[in-house]
SEKELUM-6743 format. One record per residue: x, y, z of N, C-alpha, C in turn; residue in three letters. Coordinates in steps of 0.02 Angstrom, whole numbers, plus 32768, in hexadecimal, padded with zeros to 4 digits. Example, Ala and Ser with C-alpha at 12.3 -4.5 7.8 and 13.67 -1.06 7.14 Angstrom:
2
8294,7EE4,8186,8267,7F1F,8186,8294,7F5B,8186,ala
8282,7F90,8162,82AC,7FCB,8165,8285,8002,818A,ser
//
This chain:
112
58F3,0DBB,A544,58AE,0DCF,A551,5888,0D91,A566,met
5867,0D96,A5A0,5841,0D5E,A5BA,57F7,0D62,A5A7,gly
57D1,0D30,A5BB,5789,0D2E,A5AC,5765,0D6A,A5CA,leu
5778,0D7F,A606,5758,0DB9,A625,5761,0DF8,A5FB,asp
579C,0E01,A5DD,57A8,0E3B,A5B2,577B,0E39,A574,asp
5772,0DFF,A558,5746,0DF8,A51E,56FE,0E08,A52F,leu
56E7,0DEF,A568,56A2,0DFC,A57D,5696,0E46,A589,leu
56C5,0E67,A5AA,56BD,0EAE,A5B6,56BE,0ED5,A575,val
56EB,0EC2,A548,56F0,0EE5,A508,56AF,0EDD,A4E1,lys
5694,0EA0,A4DD,5656,0E94,A4B8,561D,0EB9,A4D8,asp
5618,0EB8,A51A,55E0,0ED9,A53B,55E3,0F25,A532,tyr
561F,0F41,A532,5625,0F89,A52C,5612,0FA2,A4E6,ser
560F,0F76,A4B5,55FE,0F8B,A472,55B3,0F87,A464,ser
558C,0F6F,A493,5544,0F6B,A48A,5527,0FB1,A483,ile
54F7,0FB9,A456,54D9,0FFA,A447,54B4,1016,A484,val
54BE,1056,A492,549B,1078,A4C8,5459,1092,A4AC,asp
5422,1082,A4CD,53DF,1095,A4B6,53BF,10C3,A4E9,val
53A0,10F8,A4CF,5379,1127,A4F9,5337,1133,A4D6,arg
5308,1150,A4FB,52C5,115C,A4E0,52B4,11A6,A4E0,phe
5295,11BD,A4AA,527E,1203,A4A6,523B,120A,A4CA,ala
521A,11D2,A4D7,51D7,11D1,A4F4,51D6,119C,A52B,asp
51C1,11B0,A567,51BE,1181,A5A0,518F,1147,A592,glu
515A,1152,A56A,512C,111B,A55B,514E,10E3,A535,asp
517D,10F4,A509,51A2,10C0,A4E5,51D0,1099,A513,leu
51EE,10BC,A542,5217,109B,A574,51EC,106A,A59C,asp
51B2,1080,A5B1,5184,1056,A5D7,516C,101B,A5AD,arg
515F,1027,A56D,5148,0FF2,A540,517A,0FB9,A53D,leu
51B9,0FC9,A53F,51ED,0F95,A53D,51EF,0F6D,A57E,glu
51E6,0F8D,A5B6,51F3,0F6D,A5F6,51B6,0F56,A61E,thr
517C,0F74,A613,513F,0F64,A639,5114,0F34,A610,asp
5114,0EF6,A623,50F0,0EC2,A5FD,50A5,0ECC,A5FC,arg
508B,0EF3,A62B,5043,0F00,A62D,502E,0F3C,A602,gln
505E,0F62,A5EB,5051,0FA1,A5C7,5055,0F95,A57C,tyr
5023,0FAD,A556,5025,0FA5,A50E,5029,0FE7,A4E8,asp
5024,101F,A50B,502A,1061,A4EC,4FF6,106E,A4B6,gly
4FC0,1048,A4B6,4F8C,1050,A483,4F9B,102C,A442,gly
4FCF,1003,A441,4FE3,0FDE,A405,4FC7,0F97,A407,his
4FBD,0F7A,A3CD,4FA6,0F35,A3C7,4FDC,0F06,A3E4,ala
4FC7,0ECC,A3FE,4FF7,0E9D,A41B,5030,0E8A,A3EC,pro
5023,0E82,A3AB,5058,0E71,A37C,508C,0EA8,A374,gly
5076,0EE6,A378,50A4,0F1F,A373,50CF,0F22,A3B2,val
50B0,0F18,A3EC,50D5,0F19,A42B,5109,0EE2,A42D,val
50F6,0EA6,A418,5124,0E6E,A416,515F,0E7C,A3E7,lys
5150,0E97,A3AC,5184,0EA7,A37C,51B3,0EDD,A397,ala
5196,0F0F,A3B9,51BE,0F45,A3D6,51EE,0F29,A40A,phe
51D5,0EFF,A437,5200,0EE3,A46C,5237,0EB7,A44E,arg
5226,0E91,A41B,5259,0E68,A3FA,528E,0E94,A3D9,lys
5277,0EC8,A3B7,52A6,0EF5,A395,52D3,0F18,A3C8,arg
52B8,0F2A,A402,52E0,0F4B,A435,5317,0F1C,A44E,met
5308,0EDC,A456,533B,0EAC,A46A,5372,0EA9,A435,gln
535E,0EA9,A3F6,538F,0EA7,A3C0,53B9,0EE7,A3BD,gln
539A,0F20,A3C9,53BF,0F5F,A3CA,53F2,0F5F,A402,leu
53DE,0F49,A43C,540A,0F49,A476,5445,0F18,A46D,arg
543B,0EE5,A445,5470,0EB3,A43A,54A0,0EC7,A401,ala
548D,0EF9,A3DA,54B7,0F0D,A3A1,54F8,0F2D,A3B8,ala
552C,0F24,A390,556C,0F42,A3A1,556F,0F8B,A38B,thr
554F,0F9B,A353,554A,0FE0,A33C,5516,0FE3,A305,asp
550B,101D,A2E6,54D5,1023,A2B5,54E2,0FFB,A275,glu
551F,0FE5,A269,552B,0FBB,A22F,5504,0F7A,A233,arg
54F7,0F64,A270,54CE,0F28,A27B,5488,0F34,A260,thr
546E,0F71,A268,542A,0F81,A251,5426,0F7B,A204,phe
545A,0F94,A1E2,545B,0F90,A199,5463,0F48,A181,tyr
5489,0F21,A1A5,5498,0EDD,A18F,545D,0EAD,A198,ser
542F,0EBC,A1C3,53F4,0E92,A1CE,53BC,0EA8,A19E,gln
53B5,0E84,A168,5384,0E98,A135,533D,0E9E,A151,arg
532C,0E73,A180,52E8,0E74,A19C,52D9,0EB5,A1C1,ser
530D,0ED9,A1D6,5302,0F1A,A1F8,52E9,0F4F,A1C8,phe
52FA,0F4A,A187,52E9,0F7E,A157,52FE,0FC3,A172,lys
533A,0FC5,A18C,5355,1002,A1AB,5366,1034,A174,phe
5348,1070,A178,5356,10A2,A145,5352,10E9,A162,glu
537A,1114,A145,537B,115B,A157,533F,117C,A138,lys
531D,11A6,A15F,52E3,11CA,A145,52FC,1207,A11E,leu
52CE,1226,A0FA,52E0,125F,A0D0,52B9,129E,A0E3,glu
52CC,12D6,A0C4,52A8,1315,A0CF,52B0,132F,A115,gly
5279,1345,A133,527A,1362,A176,528F,132F,A1AB,lys
528E,12EF,A198,52A0,12BA,A1C7,52E3,129A,A1B7,arg
530E,12BE,A193,534D,12A1,A17D,537D,1290,A1B6,ser
536D,12A6,A1F3,5396,1296,A22D,537D,1256,A250,his
5349,1237,A233,532B,11FC,A251,5332,11BF,A223,gln
5326,1185,A241,5328,1145,A21E,52E9,111F,A22F,tyr
52D8,10EF,A203,529F,10C3,A212,52B7,107B,A20F,ser
5294,1052,A235,52A3,100B,A239,5260,0FE6,A23C,met
5259,0FB3,A215,521A,0F8F,A211,520B,0F69,A252,arg
51CC,0F6F,A269,51B3,0F43,A29E,518A,0F0B,A27E,leu
5160,0F1D,A24E,513B,0EED,A226,512B,0F0F,A1E3,asn
50FE,0EF2,A1BC,50EF,0F0F,A17A,50D3,0F56,A17E,asp
50B1,0F66,A1B4,508F,0FA6,A1BA,50B2,0FD8,A1E8,gln
50D2,0FC1,A21C,50ED,0FED,A250,5139,0FF2,A24E,trp
5152,102E,A25B,519A,103C,A25B,51AF,105B,A29D,arg
51EB,104C,A2B1,520A,106B,A2EB,5234,10A5,A2D1,leu
5229,10E1,A2EB,524E,111C,A2D6,5284,112A,A30B,ile
52C1,1134,A2F3,52F8,1140,A322,5329,1173,A307,leu
5352,118C,A333,5387,11BB,A322,53C8,119F,A33D,glu
53FF,11B0,A31D,5441,119D,A334,5466,11DC,A34A,leu
5481,11DB,A385,54A7,1214,A39F,54EC,11FE,A3B3,glu
551C,122B,A3AD,5561,121C,A3C0,5587,11FB,A388,gly
55C5,11E9,A398,55F1,11CA,A366,5616,118F,A386,lys
5628,1161,A35B,5650,1128,A370,5631,1102,A3AA,gly
565A,10F2,A3DB,5645,10CB,A415,5613,10F1,A440,ala
560E,1133,A438,55E0,115B,A460,559C,1164,A43F,asp
558F,1141,A408,5550,1148,A3E4,5516,112E,A40E,lys
54DF,1152,A40D,54A2,1141,A432,5468,113D,A402,val
543E,110A,A40B,5401,1103,A3E4,53C8,1121,A40D,val
53A6,1152,A3F1,536D,1172,A412,532D,1156,A3F1,ile
5303,1135,A418,52C4,111A,A3FF,5292,1153,A401,ile
5278,1166,A3C7,524D,11A1,A3C1,5202,118F,A3C0,val
51EF,115E,A397,51A8,1150,A38E,519C,110D,A36D,ala
515F,10F6,A372,5146,10BE,A34A,5112,10DE,A31C,ile
511B,10D5,A2DA,50EE,10F6,A2AB,50D2,10C6,A278,glu
5094,10D4,A264,5071,10B0,A230,5087,10CD,A1EC,asp
50A3,10A4,A1C1,50BA,10BC,A180,5087,10B6,A149,tyr
5049,10A4,A15A,5015,109F,A127,4FE0,10D4,A132,his
//
């Protein structure tokens, strides 16, 4: 196995991310767009998105204590939350299995 094989293997394991809301997609990519969020929330969201895209799978989310990644309960038991800062959380869903797992970015929510 050569270096090219390793690079392809590592790249193929990067988490696939999709958005449930076009505004969240735009918030990640359009530097002029804030979606009505404070600058600190936008900065934290963009940083978290880079971290999500670099993860190999959801086990990375659990292993990073600063993410505070946790499964929600009740009517939202199909969703997860991840800390952006002390007040704001990123809500996401996981779809698929194994290498085909996709992270769906659902919302940014105020937990207070």
